[in-house]
C-alpha positions, 0 to 999 in steps of 0.5 A: 592111226587116224580113224575119223576127223573127230575120233583120231587116235595116234600111238606116237608123235611120228604117227601124228605129225603127218596128220598135223601137216595135213592140217597146215596145207594153207601157205598163209596159215603156215606163215602165221604159225612161223611168225607166231613161233618166232614171236614166242622165241622173242618173248622168251628172250625178252623174259630172260633178258629183262627178268620181266616174267610178263613176257611169258604169258605174252609168248603164249598169246603170241604163239597161239594167237597167230596159229589160231588165226591161221586155222580159223580164217585160212585153214577153216579147221579146228586147231589140233591143240584142242584134241592133242595138246602135247603132240600139237605143241611138238608139231609146231616146233618140228614144223618150225624147224622143218621150215627153217631147214627148207624141208617145208616151204613158206 
């Protein structure tokens, strides 16, 4: 259960995800996250297709770059990645899936 903005603790991803979504209320930020996730998929596909593993760091830069621009310039908050790296990464992909299936709007 979230205690405060600086000391939140989550016992499970299911408990974390509503908090994660609350940190992504801005439409532009969600769109940037979505584009970044698409870029990650594209970079991973290029790494596999070409055998050029320099696409892997490009995937990380693409994913986090778009997401962090969304947080710093549109959400005006600190990315959850800094406090909850694994749950945040999971949240990125669950939100991506939820956008793809129409559960969350862009």
